C-alpha positions as a printed NumPy array, in Angstrom:
array([[-42.413, -54.302,  26.724],
       [-45.216, -53.772,  29.289],
       [-43.185, -55.547,  31.946],
       [-39.885, -53.816,  31.213],
       [-37.906, -52.939,  34.342],
       [-36.714, -49.424,  35.206],
       [-33.145, -50.546,  34.647],
       [-33.93 , -51.854,  31.132],
       [-35.964, -48.752,  30.3  ],
       [-33.155, -46.513,  31.475],
       [-30.627, -48.266,  29.274],
       [-32.906, -47.982,  26.232],
       [-33.466, -44.282,  26.803],
       [-29.764, -43.659,  27.387],
       [-28.879, -45.463,  24.14 ],
       [-31.485, -43.464,  22.247],
       [-33.479, -46.578,  21.292],
       [-36.958, -46.159,  19.802],
       [-38.566, -48.49 ,  22.309],
       [-37.261, -46.509,  25.283],
       [-38.3  , -43.087,  23.971],
       [-41.704, -44.367,  22.843],
       [-42.306, -45.3  ,  26.485],
       [-41.116, -41.851,  27.567],
       [-43.808, -40.372,  25.366],
       [-46.536, -42.805,  26.493],
       [-45.745, -42.917,  30.22 ],
       [-44.319, -39.487,  30.929],
       [-44.801, -36.664,  28.432],
       [-48.282, -37.431,  27.1  ],
       [-49.897, -38.274,  30.483],
       [-48.329, -35.259,  32.191],
       [-49.392, -32.885,  29.456],
       [-52.956, -34.08 ,  29.83 ],
       [-53.018, -33.92 ,  33.615],
       [-55.197, -31.228,  35.162],
       [-52.292, -29.61 ,  37.009],
       [-50.095, -29.275,  33.907],
       [-52.538, -28.826,  31.001],
       [-53.741, -25.436,  32.222],
       [-50.22 , -24.095,  32.683],
       [-49.181, -25.415,  29.28 ],
       [-52.07 , -23.618,  27.68 ],
       [-51.322, -20.422,  29.566],
       [-47.628, -20.469,  28.738],
       [-48.09 , -21.654,  25.132],
       [-46.006, -24.824,  25.544],
       [-46.898, -28.103,  23.802],
       [-46.254, -31.757,  24.493],
       [-43.89 , -31.718,  21.52 ],
       [-41.926, -28.893,  23.11 ],
       [-41.671, -30.94 ,  26.309],
       [-40.46 , -33.987,  24.434],
       [-37.818, -31.914,  22.651],
       [-36.673, -30.277,  25.883],
       [-36.505, -33.637,  27.691],
       [-34.496, -35.238,  24.89 ],
       [-32.091, -32.279,  24.783],
       [-31.72 , -32.404,  28.564],
       [-31.24 , -36.175,  28.835],
       [-29.133, -36.878,  25.722],
       [-27.774, -33.5  ,  24.622],
       [-26.707, -32.457,  28.118],
       [-26.27 , -36.028,  29.376],
       [-28.517, -35.48 ,  32.432],
       [-29.651, -39.134,  31.959],
       [-26.44 , -40.081,  33.74 ],
       [-27.695, -38.405,  36.933],
       [-30.344, -41.109,  37.495],
       [-29.224, -43.29 ,  40.391],
       [-32.129, -45.704,  40.592],
       [-33.53 , -44.139,  43.772],
       [-37.286, -44.171,  43.179],
       [-38.997, -44.795,  39.842],
       [-37.458, -43.769,  36.526],
       [-40.868, -42.564,  35.367],
       [-41.215, -40.295,  38.42 ],
       [-37.698, -38.985,  37.92 ],
       [-38.417, -38.055,  34.278],
       [-41.744, -36.464,  35.232],
       [-39.959, -34.108,  37.598],
       [-37.981, -32.728,  34.684],
       [-41.14 , -32.359,  32.546],
       [-42.93 , -30.537,  35.338],
       [-39.882, -28.345,  35.85 ],
       [-39.93 , -27.36 ,  32.174],
       [-43.597, -26.357,  32.48 ],
       [-42.931, -24.253,  35.581],
       [-39.895, -22.645,  33.916],
       [-42.167, -21.519,  31.086],
       [-43.791, -18.936,  33.396],
       [-42.765, -15.399,  32.324],
       [-41.62 , -14.53 ,  35.87 ],
       [-39.852, -17.808,  36.6  ],
       [-36.283, -17.813,  37.942],
       [-34.382, -20.869,  39.126],
       [-36.922, -23.646,  39.701],
       [-36.54 , -26.713,  41.876],
       [-38.099, -29.626,  40.047],
       [-38.649, -31.507,  43.28 ],
       [-40.746, -28.605,  44.498],
       [-42.874, -28.564,  41.384],
       [-45.597, -30.88 ,  42.754],
       [-45.876, -33.306,  45.587],
       [-45.193, -36.792,  44.28 ],
       [-45.06 , -40.305,  45.634],
       [-42.237, -41.503,  43.404],
       [-39.8  , -41.526,  46.304],
       [-37.147, -39.285,  44.75 ],
       [-34.972, -37.752,  47.437],
       [-32.601, -35.489,  45.52 ],
       [-33.726, -32.079,  44.267],
       [-32.706, -31.091,  40.731],
       [-32.611, -27.488,  39.564],
       [-33.207, -25.915,  36.206],
       [-30.835, -23.004,  35.754],
       [-32.091, -19.544,  34.958],
       [-32.335, -18.891,  31.222],
       [-33.959, -16.688,  28.629],
       [-37.04 , -18.811,  28.276],
       [-38.606, -16.899,  25.393],
       [-35.486, -17.26 ,  23.297],
       [-35.124, -20.924,  24.237],
       [-38.748, -21.746,  23.385],
       [-38.483, -19.934,  20.085],
       [-35.426, -22.026,  19.205],
       [-37.206, -25.231,  20.244],
       [-40.306, -24.222,  18.235],
       [-38.292, -23.456,  15.084],
       [-36.195, -26.622,  15.36 ],
       [-39.284, -28.787,  15.912],
       [-40.986, -27.457,  12.812],
       [-37.812, -27.714,  10.691],
       [-37.398, -31.362,  11.734],
       [-41.088, -32.073,  11.005],
       [-40.695, -30.416,   7.602],
       [-37.835, -32.804,   6.791],
       [-40.085, -35.727,   7.816],
       [-42.786, -34.407,   5.436],
       [-40.271, -34.249,   2.607],
       [-39.235, -37.84 ,   3.437],
       [-42.79 , -39.192,   3.377],
       [-46.004, -37.111,   3.798],
       [-48.023, -40.071,   5.105],
       [-45.506, -40.675,   7.892],
       [-45.75 , -36.954,   8.78 ],
       [-49.551, -37.13 ,   8.896],
       [-49.407, -40.172,  11.158],
       [-47.058, -38.314,  13.555],
       [-49.274, -35.221,  13.497],
       [-52.478, -37.141,  14.17 ],
       [-50.909, -39.075,  17.044],
       [-49.066, -36.216,  18.794],
       [-51.341, -33.251,  18.098],
       [-54.825, -34.68 ,  17.684],
       [-54.279, -37.615,  20.044],
       [-55.88 , -40.165,  17.73 ],
       [-55.37 , -43.829,  18.587],
       [-53.603, -46.199,  16.242],
       [-56.958, -47.775,  15.338],
       [-58.421, -44.33 ,  14.445],
       [-55.367, -43.428,  12.387],
       [-55.491, -46.802,  10.598],
       [-59.123, -46.124,   9.521],
       [-58.582, -42.441,   8.742],
       [-55.505, -42.904,   6.519],
       [-56.369, -46.451,   5.441],
       [-53.147, -47.938,   6.767],
       [-52.929, -51.725,   6.586],
       [-52.913, -52.358,  10.344],
       [-52.627, -50.768,  13.812],
       [-49.228, -52.477,  14.204],
       [-48.06 , -50.71 ,  11.058],
       [-49.201, -47.352,  12.496],
       [-47.159, -48.048,  15.631],
       [-44.129, -49.1  ,  13.6  ],
       [-44.317, -45.94 ,  11.476],
       [-44.626, -43.768,  14.575],
       [-41.59 , -45.447,  16.099],
       [-39.605, -44.844,  12.901],
       [-40.765, -41.22 ,  12.9  ],
       [-39.508, -40.741,  16.444],
       [-36.107, -42.102,  15.494],
       [-35.989, -39.984,  12.327],
       [-36.898, -36.773,  14.207],
       [-34.319, -37.47 ,  16.946],
       [-31.574, -38.047,  14.419],
       [-32.637, -35.002,  12.385],
       [-32.666, -32.867,  15.545],
       [-29.139, -34.005,  16.508],
       [-27.805, -33.463,  12.978],
       [-29.3  , -29.984,  12.623],
       [-28.232, -28.985,  16.123],
       [-24.682, -30.081,  15.285],
       [-24.713, -28.121,  12.005],
       [-26.071, -25.101,  13.844],
       [-23.277, -25.327,  16.399],
       [-20.72 , -25.527,  13.616],
       [-22.394, -22.679,  11.714],
       [-23.19 , -24.814,   8.718],
       [-26.953, -25.038,   8.41 ],
       [-28.143, -26.979,   5.346],
       [-29.307, -25.205,   2.219],
       [-33.075, -24.692,   2.29 ],
       [-34.805, -27.706,   0.754],
       [-37.553, -27.662,  -1.832],
       [-40.947, -26.472,  -0.666],
       [-43.816, -28.96 ,  -0.552],
       [-45.981, -29.04 ,  -3.668],
       [-49.339, -27.278,  -3.488],
       [-52.335, -29.525,  -3.027],
       [-54.759, -29.652,  -5.966],
       [-58.049, -27.758,  -5.492],
       [-60.93 , -29.751,  -4.151],
       [-63.707, -30.855,  -6.429]])
């Protein structure tokens, strides 16, 4: 998978395959969210890496923007332009933002892409609510899987650290569970978004049981 070509990666992402979107997280969303130029703006505008992943998936798959990639320049650089555009669009005074103008880049992309003007506060609230609803469904499915996802995406623990912390059998098992989680959350997002569009949101599920008191 380390030597995967841009064309192969593109096809995996377009098909919604775990392997493709895992690389999107590892090569695009996570590194960009930790970069000096983006991390400060994300903190200032209260946007998380999970928000960026959700926005990118909705843009690429939901709105089919993935079909706009023409292979001119790197696929990674092309995706990063969208992520940087989402961050810039989070500014309270943002209007229409050119992603190409977000930062100088050496990815070789020649075509500017624009994010249309929108009510960002309303959009981010919807993304935040949907993210937590999907995560809640993952918790109901299997709490350990939810903890693994939380530790990897919010506390940035490595697979080795998570293996020791939760006493998982192996690092490979942690990676496999994380990949399954990503697929589950994507499918849950799509299902809930479809139900929301049709005006048929599911009945509220049972609440998680209270943890026993310590000691």
